[in-house]
Residue frames relative to the residue before (quaternion, step in Angstrom):
aa qw qx qy qz dx dy dz
M 1.0000 0.0000 0.0000 0.0000 0.00 0.00 0.00
S 0.4573 -0.6927 0.4866 0.2725 3.56 -0.87 0.97
T 0.6412 -0.5217 0.3989 0.3969 3.57 -1.24 0.43
D 0.6527 0.5216 -0.3178 0.4483 3.59 0.93 -0.88
L 0.6671 0.4851 -0.3002 0.4791 3.57 0.94 -0.87
H 0.6273 0.5356 -0.3292 0.4596 3.58 1.00 -0.82
E 0.6636 0.4962 -0.3009 0.4721 3.61 0.92 -0.89
F 0.6278 0.5225 -0.3324 0.4715 3.59 1.05 -0.72
M 0.6587 0.4995 -0.3164 0.4652 3.60 0.91 -0.86
E 0.6305 0.5120 -0.3283 0.4822 3.61 1.05 -0.71
A 0.6354 0.5252 -0.3218 0.4657 3.58 1.04 -0.79
L 0.6323 0.5175 -0.3325 0.4710 3.59 1.06 -0.71
D 0.6236 0.5243 -0.3373 0.4717 3.60 1.03 -0.75
E 0.6429 0.5157 -0.3099 0.4740 3.57 0.99 -0.87
L 0.6500 0.5102 -0.3114 0.4693 3.58 0.97 -0.85
D 0.6193 0.5406 -0.3428 0.4547 3.58 1.00 -0.77
R 0.6592 0.4865 -0.3020 0.4874 3.60 0.95 -0.85
A 0.6455 0.5218 -0.3158 0.4597 3.59 0.99 -0.84
L 0.6385 0.5216 -0.3268 0.4620 3.59 1.02 -0.74
E 0.6222 0.5215 -0.3394 0.4751 3.59 1.04 -0.72
E 0.6445 0.5037 -0.3097 0.4848 3.57 1.00 -0.85
S 0.6420 0.5313 -0.3122 0.4562 3.57 1.00 -0.84
I 0.6309 0.5251 -0.3270 0.4684 3.57 1.02 -0.78
D 0.6447 0.5101 -0.3149 0.4742 3.58 0.99 -0.85
L 0.6570 0.5023 -0.3049 0.4723 3.57 0.95 -0.87
A 0.6428 0.5212 -0.3233 0.4590 3.59 0.99 -0.80
R 0.6345 0.5183 -0.3295 0.4692 3.59 0.99 -0.77
H 0.6415 0.5207 -0.3091 0.4710 3.54 1.00 -0.88
M 0.6570 0.5010 -0.3075 0.4721 3.59 0.96 -0.85
K 0.6362 0.5237 -0.3360 0.4562 3.60 0.97 -0.76
Q 0.6209 0.5214 -0.3367 0.4788 3.59 1.05 -0.71
R 0.6612 0.5099 -0.2987 0.4622 3.56 0.96 -0.91
I 0.6129 0.5423 -0.3450 0.4596 3.57 1.02 -0.77
A 0.6641 0.5020 -0.3028 0.4640 3.57 0.88 -0.94
E 0.6493 0.5139 -0.3166 0.4627 3.59 0.98 -0.82
L 0.6639 0.4988 -0.3004 0.4692 3.58 0.94 -0.89
Q 0.6628 0.5026 -0.3052 0.4636 3.56 0.94 -0.87
R 0.6419 0.5213 -0.3184 0.4636 3.56 1.00 -0.82
A 0.6719 0.4914 -0.2969 0.4679 3.59 0.87 -0.93
Q 0.6629 0.4949 -0.3083 0.4696 3.59 0.96 -0.81
S 0.6568 0.5125 -0.3196 0.4515 3.59 0.99 -0.78
E 0.6139 0.5293 -0.3364 0.4794 3.57 1.27 -0.35
G 0.5780 -0.6276 0.3481 0.3884 3.53 1.34 0.02
R 0.4646 0.6743 -0.4550 0.3499 3.56 1.24 0.15
P 0.4467 -0.6895 0.4928 0.2869 3.63 -0.92 0.80
L 0.6277 -0.5687 0.3939 0.3569 3.53 -1.16 0.70
R 0.6357 0.5485 -0.3294 0.4319 3.59 1.01 -0.81
E 0.6598 0.4575 -0.2985 0.5159 3.58 1.26 -0.33
I 0.6649 0.5364 -0.2998 0.4246 3.57 1.01 -0.83
V 0.7238 0.4886 -0.2709 0.4050 3.57 0.63 -1.16
P 0.6751 0.4861 -0.3344 0.4430 3.66 0.78 -0.80
R 0.6983 0.4437 -0.2649 0.4953 3.59 1.18 -0.49
E 0.4485 0.6925 -0.4483 0.3441 3.55 1.30 -0.07
E 0.5215 -0.6191 0.4921 0.3203 3.52 -1.11 0.77
T 0.3674 -0.7146 0.5434 0.2430 3.61 -1.03 0.70
P 0.5251 -0.1561 -0.8356 -0.0397 1.51 -2.19 1.15
L 0.5452 -0.6144 0.4706 0.3222 3.53 -1.17 0.72
I 0.6667 -0.5072 0.3592 0.4114 3.56 -1.22 0.41
V 0.6395 0.5151 -0.3406 0.4579 3.63 0.99 -0.71
Q 0.6363 0.5126 -0.3278 0.4742 3.59 1.10 -0.64
L 0.6308 0.5254 -0.3238 0.4703 3.57 1.04 -0.75
L 0.6261 0.5370 -0.3284 0.4603 3.57 1.05 -0.79
T 0.6602 0.5058 -0.3011 0.4665 3.57 0.93 -0.91
E 0.6544 0.5133 -0.3109 0.4600 3.56 0.92 -0.91
N 0.6569 0.5146 -0.3067 0.4578 3.58 0.94 -0.90
T 0.6475 0.5166 -0.3096 0.4670 3.56 0.95 -0.88
N 0.6750 0.5050 -0.2942 0.4503 3.59 0.90 -0.92
V 0.6291 0.5399 -0.3292 0.4520 3.58 0.99 -0.84
L 0.7191 0.4436 -0.2544 0.4706 3.57 0.80 -1.00
H 0.6282 0.5453 -0.3403 0.4384 3.58 1.00 -0.79
S 0.6686 0.5165 -0.3015 0.4418 3.56 0.85 -0.97
S 0.7003 0.4514 -0.2687 0.4833 3.58 0.82 -0.96
G 0.6428 0.5393 -0.3185 0.4410 3.56 1.00 -0.84
T 0.6275 0.5358 -0.3271 0.4607 3.56 1.02 -0.80
R 0.6687 0.4937 -0.3031 0.4662 3.57 0.90 -0.90
V 0.6376 0.5206 -0.3346 0.4589 3.61 0.96 -0.80
R 0.6579 0.5098 -0.3197 0.4527 3.61 0.85 -0.94
R 0.6806 0.5027 -0.2924 0.4456 3.57 0.85 -1.00
T 0.7290 0.4345 -0.2596 0.4609 3.58 0.77 -1.02
E 0.6210 0.5254 -0.3520 0.4631 3.59 1.08 -0.63
A 0.6308 0.5254 -0.3326 0.4641 3.58 0.97 -0.81
R 0.6650 0.5006 -0.3032 0.4639 3.58 0.94 -0.86
A 0.6563 0.5090 -0.3158 0.4587 3.58 0.94 -0.86
L 0.6651 0.4935 -0.3026 0.4717 3.59 0.92 -0.87
H 0.6511 0.5040 -0.3096 0.4757 3.57 0.96 -0.86
G 0.6488 0.5266 -0.3057 0.4563 3.58 1.05 -0.81
E 0.6895 0.4378 -0.2684 0.5107 3.57 1.22 -0.51
G 0.7032 -0.5274 0.2482 0.4071 3.56 1.24 0.37
M 0.4820 0.6421 -0.4715 0.3648 3.62 1.15 0.04
T 0.4327 -0.6879 0.5174 0.2680 3.54 -1.06 0.73
M 0.6449 -0.5068 0.3943 0.4143 3.55 -1.27 0.32
D 0.6231 0.5367 -0.3389 0.4570 3.59 1.04 -0.71
E 0.6589 0.5055 -0.3088 0.4636 3.59 0.94 -0.84
I 0.6555 0.4984 -0.3034 0.4794 3.57 0.98 -0.89
A 0.6321 0.5391 -0.3302 0.4481 3.57 0.96 -0.85
K 0.6624 0.4936 -0.3038 0.4747 3.58 0.92 -0.89
L 0.6535 0.5258 -0.3003 0.4542 3.57 0.96 -0.90
F 0.7361 0.4137 -0.2146 0.4909 3.60 0.94 -0.93
G 0.3959 -0.7270 0.4719 0.3033 3.58 1.21 -0.39
V 0.5715 0.5475 -0.3895 0.4711 3.56 1.11 0.78
S 0.6309 -0.5302 0.3956 0.4054 3.55 -1.29 0.05
R 0.6348 -0.5098 0.4194 0.4015 3.54 -1.30 0.35
Q 0.6182 0.5535 -0.3339 0.4472 3.57 1.07 -0.75
R 0.6373 0.5186 -0.3273 0.4667 3.60 1.03 -0.76
V 0.6378 0.5062 -0.3251 0.4810 3.58 1.00 -0.78
S 0.6198 0.5409 -0.3374 0.4577 3.57 0.97 -0.80
A 0.6550 0.5026 -0.3050 0.4746 3.58 0.97 -0.86
L 0.6391 0.5215 -0.3299 0.4590 3.61 0.98 -0.79
L 0.6883 0.4981 -0.2809 0.4464 3.56 0.96 -0.87
R 0.7457 0.3876 -0.2380 0.4869 3.59 1.02 -0.63
D 0.4248 0.6951 -0.4703 0.3394 3.60 1.28 -0.06
P 0.3645 -0.7883 0.4555 0.1955 3.60 -0.56 1.13
R 0.5192 0.6560 -0.4255 0.3450 3.62 1.19 -0.32
S 0.2468 -0.7612 0.5834 0.1388 3.53 -1.08 0.74
C-alpha cells in the first residue's frame, strides 16, 4: 500500500471517530433543544433560561461539532487528493470529482500537513 493511500485510510478512520463524536454532540444538542423549548413553552423568557442552562451551551456544542468535522474533513480531502493523484489522476480530474477548482486541488496537494 502506498504512503498516500495509507494516509488516506488513516484519515478515514479519524473521520469515522469524528462522526461518532458528532453523533454524540448532536444527541446532546437535541436534548438541549427540547429543554429550551420546554422552558420557553412554560413562559420563561430566554434571558432567564440561557444563563441557567447547563454548560456547555448549545452554541458551544455547535462550534465544537463544526470544528470536529472540519478538521477531519480537511484531512480526508487532502489525503484523498494525494492518493488519487499518486494513482495517476490529473488535478483537473480530481477537481471535477471533488467539485472544486483546479487551484484548490493544487493547494491540497502541496499542503505540507500530514
